[in-house]
N, C-alpha and C positions, 0 to 999 in steps of 0.2 A: 566848912570848920567852926565850929561854934568856940573856940577857946578862944581868951582875949588877948590882945600883945599887951605884954609888959611896958612899962612906962621907961623904964631903965632892965640894963643889958649892961654883959662883960663886953669888954672886946677881946678878938680871939685876935687880933694883932698885937696891941698895945698893951695887954692887958689889962688896962682901966676898968675897973669891977660895976663902975657905975653911969655909963654913958645914957645919955637920955635918947629914946627911941622915938623916931616920927612916926607920924600915922600912916604911910605906909611900910610901916615895920622894918626899916634900915636904919641903922645905928647914923646919929645927927654928927655933920661934921666937928670931927675934936682934935686938940693936941698934946701930946700926954705931956708930962710934964718938962718943963725944962726944954721943949722942943722948939723949931723955928714953925717948921711943915707940918700942916696937918699931916694928922695918924695917917697910913692905907688904910685902915679897915673903917676909914668913915664909909658910911653909906652900903656896909655892910647889912644882907638881911639877917632879921633875927628870927627866931620862932617860927610860927606858922607861915612866915614871907619869903622864907626859903620854898613854899612847895607852889611846883611851879603852874599855874593858872593857865587853862585854855582862852588863847585871845579870838578876835569876832575871827581874822582870817585862819583859824585851824591851827595855830599852833603853840606847844608849850614851851615854855621857855626855863632853862636849868637857868639858876640867881648866881647860881655861885662858877659854872663854867659858861656860861652866855649862850648854848647850845641851844638850836631852836630843833626842836623834836614835832614833826607831823601827829596832828589830831589820829587812832585810830580811825571812832565816827567820820573821819575828813576826810581819811582814806577808802571807807568803805562807800560813803557816799557816793566820791567821786568816782573812785575804781569800780562799784559793781554796781548797775543801775536798777532799783528793784520796779519791773514792770509791771506787778502788780499795783503799787500805788500810782500807777497810769490809768487802769481802767477803775480802783476806787476810788479814783477822783473824779472822773469821768460821771461814774455809775452815782455819784452822791449830788454830781450838779443838776445831771436829770432828776432828781427822787425829790430834791429842794424843789425843783420847776414844776414838778406832778401838783406835788403839796400846796404851791402858792400859784396854783393857777391862775387864779381869779386877779389876783394883787398884778399878775405877771402882764392880764389882756388891759385894764384897768391903765398899769402904767404905760404901754405901748401905744396909747393914744395923745402923751403928754411929752415931746422931749428930752424935756428936763428930768420930770422920773422916770423914765425910759432911762436913759443914761444912770441915772442912780442904781434903777430896779436890776441892770446888767453888772454894776461892780459889784452889787451887793451879791449877785448869784454867782457872780463866778469866784467869789471868794468864798464856796461853799465847805469847800477843801481843807481851806489855811482856816478858819473860823471851829471846825472839829477836831483839826492838828495842833492848836491852840490847847482846846478844851482837854486833851489829852496829856498833854502836855502836863497842864496843869494840874490833873490826876496825876501822874507819873510821877510827878514834886512832890504831892501833896503825900502818898506811896511809900515812897522814900526816905521824907521826912517820920513816917511811924516809923518805918525800918531802922532807919539809922538814931532813933532814938530808943527804938528797943535791943539794941545791938549795946547801943554806949548807956542806958542805966537812968538817959535822963527824961523829964518829961516830953508827953509830945507835946507840939505847939497848939495853941486854945483855940486857936482859927482852924485845925485839921480834927482836935480833936471836940471839940462841938459840935462841927458838922456829921448831920447825920447821914449823909451818904458813905461817909466814910469809916461808919461804923462796922460795915461789914468787912472790908477790906481788915483793920485791928483783929475783930475775931477769927478772919481763915488766916490768918498770918501767924498768928500765935497757936492756932490750930497744925498750921503745919511744925513749927517751933515745936511742939510739944510732942507731935506725931512721930517726928527723926529725932529726938534727942539731939536740938540744934544745939554746938557751940560758934560763935562767932568770933573770927582770929583776926578781921578787920572789915570796916566800913567803909565806900567813897574813900577808897585810897587810889591817891596818882601813883603811876607806876612804869620804867620808863625802860629802855630799852637801846643803850646808846650804838649797839655795833651797827644796829638796825633804826635807829633817831624816829622813835618812836613814843609817845608818852599817851595814857589814856588813863583814864579814872574807872574804875571795877567797880561794881556795884558793892559785891561781899566776896570775902572768905571764911570754908566753915568746916569743922571738921563735926563729924556725925560715925556714929560705932554703927546704926543700922546704915546709914548710908554708906558707909566704906563695904559692909559685907556685901551690900547691893550690886557696887562698882568695882570691887573688887580690889580694894586700896586698902595698907596701913587704916588701924582706926584714928592714929593722930595724924595722916596726912591732911596738910589744907585740900580743899575742895573748892572752886570757882561755882559762885554762884549767881543769876540778873533773876531779877525781874520782870514779869512782863504783863500789863493791864488790857492790852486792847485784848480786840476779837472775843469771840464767845469757846466756852469750855464746850470741850470734844468735839465740837464745828470741825471740814474741815473746805480747805482751800480747792479749788479743780483742779492743781495740781497735785493735790495730795495733804501739802502740808497743814499742820493743825493752824487752824482762824488766831491770828495771834502770838504764834513762836514758829519760827523760820531758820531754815539755815545758817543765816547772819551771824545770830545768837552765840552759834560754833564756832565760825568764823576771829569774830570779837573776841570771843573768852580765849582763843588760841593765843592771839596777841598779847592780854595780859598777863597769858599761864606762859610763858617766854621770857615775858619781861623778868628781869633780872634785880633791878629795884625798885623800890618803894617808899615813900614817906611816911614817919609817924605822925602822930598829930601834934604832935610838937614842934617837926618841921625835920628833925631828924631824916637821914637820906639812912636806910640800911639794906643790904643785901634779905634780897626773899629766899624761903624752903622752897626746897621742888614741890612742887605741885600736881595734881592727879591728872590724870589725859584724858579724864571725862568728867563734866561741869554736869551741874544742873540750870533750869530755868524754871525759875517757879511763875507756874499762871494763876493771877488771882484775878479775881475777879468776886462780882457782890454774890454768886451761885454757891463759891466756894475756892477748889485750889483743885491744882493737877503739878503735879512734879515729875518733868522729864529729863531722864539723862542725854545729853553733849556733847558727842567725840568734839576735843578741841585737841588733837595730839599733832605731833610733828609734823605730819600729812596734812591735816586741816592749817596748820601753821604755814605752808609750804602754799598754799592757795592765797590767803594771805598775803605772802610776799609777791606773788602773782599778781593780786588785784593791786596790791603796791608800786607797780610798773605800770600797769594800766593805767592808774591815778595820776602816777607823774607824766605821762604820756600826753593824758587830756589836758592838765594844765602847764605842759611846758610846748615840749615838740610839735605834738598837734597844731598851734598857734601858729606854724610855722610853714605848715604843710602847704596851705594853697596859698597862689599869690593872686594880686592885683589881673584884673581882664589885662590880657595886650590888647592893643589897637592895631585893627587891619594896615597892614602895609602900603604906603602910596603907591597910586601909581607909575613913577620910576622907577619903584623901588621892584615891581612886580615884571616891569618889563625887563628891565636889568638878570632878574631871577631865569 
């Protein structure tokens, strides 16, 4: 969110029109005129501070109700292990080792260098993951700027590696006559107690005709920057666009509420049960329809049950090792 926090705001409880706002976006402690006790509106989140943020523990907190809503991505990570990532990490470490074989041999002759090289090698996949995360963040900054009509950050705009992504994203918008209705919006489902941040919602007469929905209906969209265009994995998936995208999108599609950029929570309009994934690469783009209807949402709820099992009951299934019975106990038995 790029909106600046106001320095003063009206208190919704005592209606004082100009209460100071703390740096964390909450109303400063204050008393109504003539009152003895502080106003109950003290500490109320204002503006964008009302938008739930994802914590390190994987929850969004609704600051008004205090409810903790589990992150959609956390649910998917805990409940739907990605076997392909294990193979990818192993292959990447092997490739890195072969590319630096002379350095590995030299390092093996010195214990300190050997340990340093070992640590560097085993983190090959995390370095690549972080690189991809940086790329994904930059691409999302481009998209958010285009959606909001704001300038693209200079560090992204001046990066030659990002220029193809900007060009191909603009091609996508032009080719399909895209109108964005939301970007980086936090959405929530209080019935199933989850929340997440969707990439964007859009309308498009051309996409509506292709997907079979009204021209003014919102369609959920997601952008992927990994993999390679038109390549497929051994199990037949597009390299970089996986079925989990539809599962994640189904959760966002079913979420009833979303927060606007001023911090207001609103009920969301109905969204189509087919979304799109924009596969954006330096060579071009591909746009894939992705099912995200009620049947896919049912799979998401099942994945959530698995995630809750892994983080809860699974920890209490295996007990401590039993001690062998004493000689006297065996005789008595």
